[in-house]
N, C-alpha and C positions, 0 to 999 in steps of 0.2 A: 503493499499500499504505501503511494506515494503523498506525503504530508507537509503540508505547509503551516508553520507557526508565527504566529504574529505578535508576541509578546515573550518574553523572555522568562514569566514563568510556565509557560506552556511549552516552550522548547526543552525546559529542564524536566518536565512531567513525562514528556514522550522521548527524551535521552534515556530519562531512567527505567522507563519500559521497555528499553532495548529497540528503540525504531530511532533510524536518523532521518529528519528531515531533509526536506531537497529544496526548502528556501528557508528563510528568517527573515524576520526584522531586523531594521538596522542597529538594533541594541542586544541582539542576542548574541550573547558571548560565554555561554557558561553552558553546556564543557566548552572548554577554550576553541576545540576545533570545527565549532558549529560559525564561530566567525569568519570563515572561509566561505562559507555558502551564501548563494547569490541573498541582497537584498529584494524583499518584494516590495516595500514601503520606502516613502521619503519623507525627510522631515524640514520643515519649515523654522525651527528652531537652532539654535547655537549652544548646545549642550555643556560647553567648556565656558561659559558664564557665568556672572554670580545669581544669587537669588532674584535680586533685585530686576537684572537684565530680563534674566529670562522671563521672568511675570510679565515685565513690558511686552516680549516679543511672542508670547501667547494671546495677551490681551487684542493686540494688534491682527495677529492672524487669524482670529474669531470673529474680531471686529471687519476683516475685511469680508469674511463671509469663504474665507479657502481653507481654514482650520489650520490644527495643527500638522496633520500628517497628510499624505497621499499614497496613491496604490500604483504601482508600476506594473500597469495593466497587461504591457509586453509582457515581461517576467512572469507575470502570474500564470499568462497566456501558454507561455513556452513549457512551465512547468508544469502545467496540466492535472493537478494535483486531485487524489480521489477525496482526502478532509483536509477542511484547512481550520485552522484554530486560531478562535481572537477572542475578543473580550467587550464585557459591559461596562467596567467599573470606573473608569475614566477615561475621556476622550482626549485628556490632555498627556495621560500615563500610556497609551498605544493606541493602533488602529482601533476604531470600532467595529462593532457587529455592521451598521449602514452602509459604510464606504466598501466594505468587502462585499455582500450582499449585489452593491452595482456593478462592483466589477462584474463579479462571475455573471453576470445577467448581461452585461453589455460584453463581455467575449464568449458569450455561449457555452460556460462549464459547466460541467456536470457533478463540482465537487459541493459535498456535503459541509456545512459548517455548523461548528459545534463553537459554542459562546461560553467564557467561563466568566463569572461573576460575583468572586468570591469576597464574604464582609467577614467570616469568622473561620476558624480553626476547622472546624468541621466541613464548611464549606471547599477548603480545598481538599480534604478526604475525598467528599461527593466527586469534583472535581477530578480527581485521580482514579475514581471508579469508573466515568463517564467516557474519558478517556480512553482507560484502556479496554473499556468494551468496544468502544469505535474503530479499536486497533484489533481487535481479537487478542487482547494481552491481557484477560480478565486474572490469571493465575501469576503473573507479575505483578500487578497492579494488588493483589491480596496481600504478597509478601513484601512491598513496598511500605503499605499501609500498616500491617504488623510491626515493620520495624520503627517506623516514625511513630504509632501510638506507645511502643514499650518504652520507647526515649523520652517521649512526653511524660509517662507514670512514672519515671526513673526519677526524671528531675522533682516530680509532684513529691514523690518520698524522702528526695532529700532537702527538700525544703521544711518538711511537715515539721514541726514541733519549733520552728524557728521563733526567737522569740521575739525579733522586730520584725515590722512589715511596712518599710519605706514607703511612703508617696513619691510616685515618679510621674515626670511629664518628659514627653520624649516628641521633640520637634522633627517632622518631617519636610518644614520649609522654614528659612530665615528670614525672606525679605519679601513678602510679609511674614509672621512669625505662623506656623500652623502647627495644632497641635495634632500627630496622629491619632486616627480611628483606624475603622476596620476591625483588624485582626488584633492590632496590637495593644488593646486595654486585655484582653484576655491572657495575652502569650505575658502581661507585667503580674496579672495575677495568678498564673501557673508559677512563675519564676518567683513568688513568693511578696510581690509587692502589692502595690496599691494606685488605682489610677484615676484621681478623683478628675479630672479634668475633660473626660469622656467616658462614654457605655462601649462595651463590647457591641462592635456591627456602626457604631455611628461613624459618618464619613468623616475624613479629615477635615479640618477648619479652619479658616484664619480667624485669629484673635488678635485683640488687643493685647500690647506689652503687659500692661497693668495687668490684666488678667495671671499672667504667667506669676509677676511679682507676688497679687496676692494670695495666689495658688500655694507659693513659695514652699517647691518641692523639695522633699531628702535629696532623691538621685533625679539628676536633669541629664536628658542624652540628646546631642544635636543627629539629628541623620537624615540630613534633606534628601529629597528624593532624588534619586540619578548619581549621586554623589559619592565617590570614593573618597576615603579619606583625605587623600590630597589637596583633592579639589573643597574640602570642607575646611581645610587648615585655610589654603587660599584666603576663602572667605568670610572668615571667622568673625573676623572683626564686625560683620552684619549682626552677630548676635553679643559678641563680648563688649562693644563700644556700646550700648544701649544705657540708657539712664536705670542704674541700679543692680546692674549685674553683679558688681562686688558684692552686694548686700546680701544675693542669694541665699540661702543656707546649704544648697549642695555646692555652691561654689567657696565657700566660708569655710567646710567641711572637707574639703577636696574632692566632692562627689559628684563633678561635671564631667560628661564626658561628650566625645564623639564617635559615632557607629558609623563603619560603612553601611550606608541606606542602600547603596546603589544594589549591591549581592545582597543582602540580607533585611532589611526592616520594610523595604519595599516592595521587595517581588516576592509574592502570594504561590510559592514553589515548596518541592520539599525543603528546600534550608530553611522553610521556616522554624523547622525545629532545631536547626543549629541556632537561629537568633534566641530563640528560646533558654536553649542551653547559654549562649552567651549574657542575656540578659540576667540570667539566674546567678552565674560568676559573679557576674559585677553589681548584683544587688546583695548576694551570700558568698563575699570572698573565700568564705573559711570552709565552706562546703564545697568547692569545686574547684576545680585548675582554673589557673590565669587564661583568659581569653586571649587570642594571639593577638600582638600588636598591631598587627595591619588590618584588624577588625574594631577593635576597642583603642581607644585612649585618652586619657585624661586632658581636657581644654586644656589646662594649664603647662600642656607639654608640647602643647602640637607644633613650637616653633623649636622643638629640641628633639634628639637622637634617644630620649629617653624610652623606656618601656613601658608598658601601660601603668605598672606600679600601683594597682587600686587599692586604695584605703580600706581597710579593714574596719567593718563595725563588730565593738566587742561582744555584741548584745546578738549575733547572727550565728 
């Protein structure tokens, strides 16, 4: 079966099930080999820009009526896939279903379109089941799900009985500040924390900086959507230069971190369970191995070569 995947999380699910896509989106980069596959979409956004600049580009693209993404119809037609996996969760994050349907109709293709729209960890599990069924890989899907559920249960067991349950804010955009929603509140709770600024399944929402200051979380994590740690480091001033940054409880206690949003926080594929494990280690460092320094780093050390060095809460 020839499959095109139009978002990174779908690519990760499909490859985890043992199927190699014939084409992907321009953002698909894991496993690394998929970066060599044909790009089936185009983007009107400079992904290397700052949060504020990207926000302006997105607004301009939407105001023009062109949208953020386009489909390379000639490439899609040449690939002539049996299945296209796309998404309906966010038209800023990846190509949405409507564009795909239009391209399939325009080129007279017979491809089945499978749309993902995850907002909870359980939705990821369902996506794996649905994609596994569409690919005829039900057994592989069952094996993957058993592994993921087992790892989640191991985290829950490890944080059970922890004395502290720190309040957490995870920001998936810096300018404007956005509090991460969807699966993140659930992951934080599974990791032994509280997430007072959003409920499980809520969409990520722009907030006034004063709201973050009023929430004054015990732990703050900056994980801008699509940004790896280096890009976050380049633009961390969008956050740290804000009024009252140094007064936040998380900053004063050394528990303000940057996390790779591109590969982990913002990508609802199998590695969401990696994200859970890294969050648990950040919240309860005495109960887990230290997360890799290329995934989580203290914001205070973003301009140095020091390792994560998570501050240990003696109550955990």
